[in-house]
C-alpha positions as CSV (number, residue, x, y, z in Angstrom):
1,M,-8.7,-4.7,28.5
2,R,-5.5,-3.0,27.1
3,H,-5.3,-4.4,23.6
4,T,-2.9,-3.4,20.8
5,T,-2.9,-4.6,17.2
6,L,0.3,-4.6,15.1
7,L,-0.2,-4.9,11.3
8,L,2.8,-6.0,9.3
9,P,2.2,-5.9,5.5
10,F,4.3,-8.5,3.7
11,A,5.7,-10.1,6.8
12,L,4.6,-13.5,5.3
13,P,7.4,-14.7,3.0
14,P,6.6,-16.3,-0.4
15,A,6.1,-20.0,0.0
16,E,8.8,-20.9,-2.4
17,L,11.4,-18.7,-0.5
18,A,10.2,-19.3,3.1
19,R,12.8,-21.9,4.0
20,D,15.7,-19.8,2.7
21,L,14.4,-16.6,4.3
22,L,13.4,-17.9,7.7
23,G,16.6,-19.9,8.2
24,P,18.9,-16.9,8.7
25,L,16.1,-14.6,10.1
26,E,16.9,-13.5,13.7
27,A,13.6,-12.4,15.3
28,P,13.4,-14.0,18.7
29,S,10.5,-12.0,20.1
30,L,8.4,-12.7,17.0
31,A,9.3,-16.4,17.2
32,L,8.2,-16.5,20.9
33,L,4.9,-14.7,20.2
34,L,4.0,-16.9,17.2
35,A,4.7,-20.0,19.3
36,R,2.5,-19.0,22.2
37,A,-0.2,-17.0,20.5
38,A,-3.5,-18.5,19.2
39,E,-4.0,-18.3,15.4
40,M,-7.2,-16.8,14.2
41,P,-9.0,-17.9,11.0
42,L,-7.2,-17.2,7.7
43,R,-8.5,-14.3,5.5
44,E,-7.8,-14.7,1.9
45,Q,-8.4,-12.7,-1.3
46,P,-8.4,-13.7,-5.0
47,P,-4.9,-13.4,-6.7
48,F,-6.1,-10.5,-8.9
49,A,-7.9,-8.5,-6.2
50,A,-7.9,-4.7,-6.7
51,S,-6.3,-4.1,-3.3
52,L,-3.8,-5.9,-1.1
53,P,-5.0,-7.6,2.1
54,H,-3.7,-4.9,4.4
55,E,-5.3,-2.2,2.3
56,S,-8.7,-4.0,2.3
57,L,-8.4,-4.4,6.1
58,L,-7.6,-0.8,6.7
59,A,-10.4,0.4,4.4
60,G,-13.0,-2.2,5.4
61,T,-13.5,-3.4,1.8
62,D,-13.5,-6.8,0.1
63,G,-10.8,-6.2,-2.5
64,S,-13.2,-6.0,-5.4
65,N,-12.3,-2.3,-6.0
66,S,-9.7,0.1,-4.7
67,P,-10.6,1.6,-1.3
68,P,-12.8,4.8,-1.5
69,L,-9.9,6.9,-0.4
70,A,-10.0,10.2,-2.4
71,H,-12.1,12.4,-0.2
72,A,-10.5,11.3,3.0
73,L,-7.0,11.8,1.6
74,M,-7.9,15.2,0.2
75,A,-9.0,16.2,3.6
76,A,-5.8,14.8,5.2
77,L,-3.7,16.9,2.7
78,G,-5.8,20.0,3.2
79,V,-7.3,20.0,-0.3
80,P,-10.9,21.2,-0.3
81,P,-12.8,18.3,-2.1
82,G,-16.2,19.9,-2.7
83,D,-18.9,17.8,-4.3
84,G,-18.7,15.0,-6.8
85,W,-16.8,11.8,-7.5
86,W,-13.1,12.1,-7.0
87,F,-10.2,9.8,-7.8
88,V,-6.6,9.7,-6.5
89,L,-4.2,10.4,-9.4
90,Q,-0.6,9.4,-9.0
91,P,2.4,10.1,-11.4
92,V,4.1,6.8,-12.0
93,H,6.7,5.0,-14.1
94,F,5.9,2.1,-16.4
95,H,8.8,-0.1,-17.6
96,V,8.6,-2.4,-20.6
97,A,9.0,-6.1,-20.0
98,R,9.2,-8.7,-22.8
99,D,5.6,-8.2,-24.0
100,H,3.8,-6.0,-21.5
101,L,4.1,-3.0,-19.3
102,V,5.0,-3.2,-15.6
103,L,4.2,-0.6,-13.0
104,T,7.2,0.4,-10.9
105,D,6.6,1.0,-7.2
106,P,5.5,4.7,-7.3
107,R,7.8,5.4,-4.3
108,E,10.8,4.7,-6.4
109,I,10.2,7.6,-8.8
110,A,11.0,10.0,-5.9
111,L,9.5,13.1,-7.5
112,D,10.2,16.3,-5.7
113,D,7.5,18.9,-5.2
114,A,8.8,21.3,-7.9
115,T,9.0,18.5,-10.5
116,S,5.6,17.1,-9.6
117,Q,4.0,20.6,-9.8
118,A,5.5,21.3,-13.2
119,L,4.2,18.0,-14.6
120,F,0.8,18.7,-13.1
121,A,0.7,22.1,-14.7
122,A,1.6,20.7,-18.0
123,A,-1.2,18.1,-17.9
124,C,-3.9,20.4,-16.5
125,P,-5.0,21.8,-19.9
126,L,-5.7,18.3,-21.2
127,F,-8.1,17.6,-18.3
128,D,-9.6,21.1,-18.5
129,E,-10.4,20.7,-22.2
130,L,-12.5,17.7,-21.5
131,G,-14.3,19.2,-18.5
132,Y,-12.4,17.2,-15.8
133,E,-11.3,19.1,-12.7
134,V,-7.9,18.2,-11.2
135,R,-6.3,19.4,-8.0
136,Y,-2.8,19.1,-6.6
137,G,-2.3,17.4,-3.2
138,N,1.4,16.7,-2.9
139,A,4.3,15.3,-5.0
140,R,2.8,11.8,-5.0
141,H,-1.0,12.5,-4.9
142,W,-3.1,14.5,-7.2
143,F,-6.9,14.3,-7.6
144,L,-9.4,14.1,-10.5
145,R,-13.1,14.7,-10.5
146,A,-15.1,12.6,-12.9
147,D,-18.7,12.2,-11.8
148,S,-19.6,10.0,-14.7
149,W,-16.9,7.4,-13.8
150,Q,-18.5,6.1,-10.6
151,A,-18.8,2.5,-12.0
152,L,-15.1,2.4,-12.9
153,R,-13.2,-0.5,-11.2
154,T,-9.7,0.6,-10.2
155,S,-6.8,-1.0,-8.4
156,T,-4.3,0.4,-5.9
157,P,-0.8,1.0,-7.1
158,D,0.7,-1.4,-4.6
159,A,-1.6,-4.2,-5.8
160,A,-0.3,-3.6,-9.4
161,A,3.3,-2.8,-8.6
162,G,5.8,-5.1,-10.3
163,R,3.1,-6.9,-12.3
164,N,1.6,-6.8,-15.8
165,V,-0.6,-3.7,-15.6
166,D,-3.1,-5.1,-18.1
167,V,-4.8,-7.0,-15.2
168,W,-5.1,-4.0,-12.9
169,M,-5.9,-1.1,-15.3
170,P,-9.3,0.6,-14.8
171,A,-12.2,-1.5,-16.1
172,G,-15.7,-0.5,-17.0
173,E,-17.7,1.6,-19.4
174,A,-15.6,4.7,-18.7
175,A,-12.3,2.9,-19.1
176,R,-11.8,3.9,-22.8
177,H,-12.3,7.5,-21.9
178,W,-9.6,7.2,-19.2
179,R,-7.2,5.4,-21.7
180,K,-7.6,8.1,-24.3
181,L,-6.9,10.9,-21.8
182,H,-4.0,8.9,-20.2
183,N,-2.4,8.4,-23.6
184,E,-2.5,12.2,-24.3
185,V,-0.8,12.8,-21.0
186,Q,1.8,10.2,-21.8
187,M,2.6,11.8,-25.2
188,L,2.8,15.2,-23.6
189,W,5.2,14.0,-20.9
190,H,7.3,11.9,-23.3
191,M,9.4,14.9,-24.4
192,H,9.0,17.1,-21.4
193,P,12.3,18.7,-20.5
194,L,12.1,17.6,-16.8
195,N,11.8,14.0,-17.9
196,E,14.7,14.4,-20.2
197,E,16.7,15.9,-17.4
198,R,15.7,13.1,-15.0
199,E,16.8,10.4,-17.5
200,Q,20.2,12.1,-17.9
201,R,20.6,12.0,-14.1
202,G,19.8,8.3,-14.0
203,L,16.3,8.8,-12.5
204,R,13.1,7.2,-13.7
205,R,10.8,9.2,-16.0
206,A,7.3,10.0,-14.9
207,N,5.7,8.5,-18.0
208,G,2.1,7.7,-16.8
209,L,-0.6,8.2,-14.2
210,W,-2.3,5.7,-11.9
211,L,-6.0,6.3,-11.2
212,W,-7.6,4.8,-8.1
213,G,-9.5,5.4,-4.8
214,G,-12.7,6.8,-6.4
215,A,-15.1,8.1,-3.8
216,A,-18.1,10.5,-3.2
217,P,-18.4,12.8,-0.1
218,G,-20.7,10.3,1.6
219,M,-18.3,7.5,1.5
220,H,-16.6,8.1,4.8
221,L,-13.2,6.4,5.3
222,P,-11.8,7.7,8.6
223,E,-9.0,10.2,7.9
224,A,-6.7,8.4,10.3
225,R,-7.0,5.2,8.2
226,A,-6.7,7.2,5.0
227,R,-3.4,8.5,6.3
228,L,-2.2,5.0,7.1
229,L,-3.1,3.8,3.6
230,A,-1.4,6.7,1.9
231,A,1.6,6.9,4.1
232,M,2.9,3.3,3.4
233,P,5.6,2.3,4.1
234,A,5.8,4.7,7.0
235,V,5.2,3.6,10.6
236,A,2.0,5.0,11.9
237,A,-0.8,4.3,14.4
238,A,-4.5,5.0,14.6
239,E,-7.4,3.7,16.7
240,G,-5.4,1.2,18.7
241,L,-3.7,-0.1,15.5
242,A,0.0,0.2,14.9
243,C,1.1,-0.3,11.3
244,D,4.7,-0.8,10.1
245,G,4.9,-0.8,6.3
246,T,8.7,-1.0,6.0
247,L,8.6,-4.5,4.5
248,L,6.4,-3.3,1.7
249,P,9.0,-1.8,-0.7
250,P,11.5,-4.6,-0.5
251,A,8.8,-7.2,-0.9
252,L,7.3,-5.5,-4.0
253,A,10.8,-5.1,-5.4
254,G,11.8,-8.7,-4.6
255,D,14.8,-7.4,-2.5
256,W,14.9,-10.2,0.0
257,S,18.1,-9.2,1.7
258,Q,16.5,-5.8,2.5
259,W,13.4,-7.7,3.6
260,L,15.4,-9.7,6.1
261,A,17.1,-6.6,7.5
262,A,13.7,-4.9,7.8
263,M,12.2,-7.9,9.6
264,Q,15.0,-8.0,12.1
265,A,14.6,-4.2,12.7
266,I,10.8,-4.7,13.3
267,D,11.5,-7.5,15.8
268,A,13.9,-5.2,17.7
269,E,11.8,-2.0,17.5
270,R,8.2,-3.3,17.5
271,T,7.7,-6.8,18.7
272,T,10.3,-6.8,21.5
273,P,8.7,-3.8,23.4
274,L,5.2,-5.3,22.9
275,L,6.4,-8.7,24.3
276,A,7.9,-6.9,27.3
277,A,4.6,-5.1,27.8
278,L,2.7,-8.4,27.8
279,R,5.1,-9.9,30.3
280,A,5.0,-6.8,32.5
281,G,1.2,-6.7,32.6
282,T,1.0,-3.2,31.0
283,L,-0.6,-4.9,28.0
284,D,-3.3,-7.6,28.2
285,C,-3.7,-8.6,24.6
286,L,-1.6,-8.3,21.5
287,T,-2.9,-9.1,18.0
288,L,-0.4,-9.6,15.2
289,Q,-1.7,-9.2,11.6
290,L,0.7,-10.4,9.0
291,T,0.0,-10.4,5.2
292,D,1.4,-11.2,1.8
293,A,-0.2,-10.4,-1.6
294,T,-3.3,-12.5,-1.0
295,R,-3.5,-13.6,2.6
296,L,-3.9,-12.0,6.0
297,R,-3.0,-14.3,9.0
298,E,-3.7,-13.2,12.5
299,W,-2.3,-14.4,15.9
300,R,-3.6,-13.3,19.3
301,A,-1.3,-13.4,22.4
302,T,-2.5,-12.7,25.9
303,R,-0.7,-12.5,29.3
304,A,-2.0,-16.0,30.0
305,S,-0.8,-17.5,26.7
306,M,2.8,-16.2,27.4
307,R,3.0,-18.7,30.3
308,K,3.0,-21.6,27.9
309,F,6.7,-22.2,28.5
310,W,6.6,-25.7,26.9
311,R,6.0,-24.1,23.4
312,T,9.4,-23.6,21.8
313,P,9.9,-20.3,20.0
314,S,9.8,-20.7,16.2
315,L,9.3,-18.8,13.0
316,S,7.9,-21.8,11.2
317,P,4.3,-20.7,11.6
318,L,5.1,-18.0,9.0
319,S,5.7,-20.7,6.3
320,A,2.5,-22.7,7.0
């Protein structure tokens, strides 16, 4: 059977905004598929899970810890991981809310490679002094080896983005060691000339690090899925799964006009060709996986289900 799955992180609108968002949304192909497809059982995570539903799905985890991504991502970026327990380390920006810190979506920092490498070089001696090995991957992803931190519970940056970071900070016996090291990096970067320059240009400072994705060599997350997780919001495909993450940034930022535009683009560029393939018989089965911050809802459409002409196209299933 020719079967394709389309995963759309944050295609489910917030319940309190669903009526206002779905009213003007023009997505006729998605409306037809939702009306004629069969809905599968709901999958739900706790509200303070360490990863988002689509991340847990891609990694095959339950959301109690961030996916064990480090070794697979290192391989994908051409970084020799060697032995030991490695974490993904990302330069990020924290902004101050009324009484707490909030993690800005790391994509919004837009560090270029030269700036990222300079900040990495400045921080390296702090890690070396304590015996922690760090390696550079790319502008967004660095790596830290800390074999004694295996029990540390960490969260993905997307799970924490836009929220009070206290809930999603690393937790466990090694957490205080991480906090001390992190504070030293923050103090070092506070007056770094590159950060001063970025601020003068109206750019966000890199004023912190986000630690997640701890893994050992034997914890095999397929490299293709590691690329999907790390590449969000890019459009990518692996193992019969197509993933379009373009809704993720506007949803995390609460930019709902951009979310509407992205949904309509997805309908034109993703669901319309898949619907045509179902009707033409070149595709036998299509699974739609749509998520929000805690839920994953799934619909399955087949060639036979598309013949249910009496079911009126509607986007209302998204608000149920």
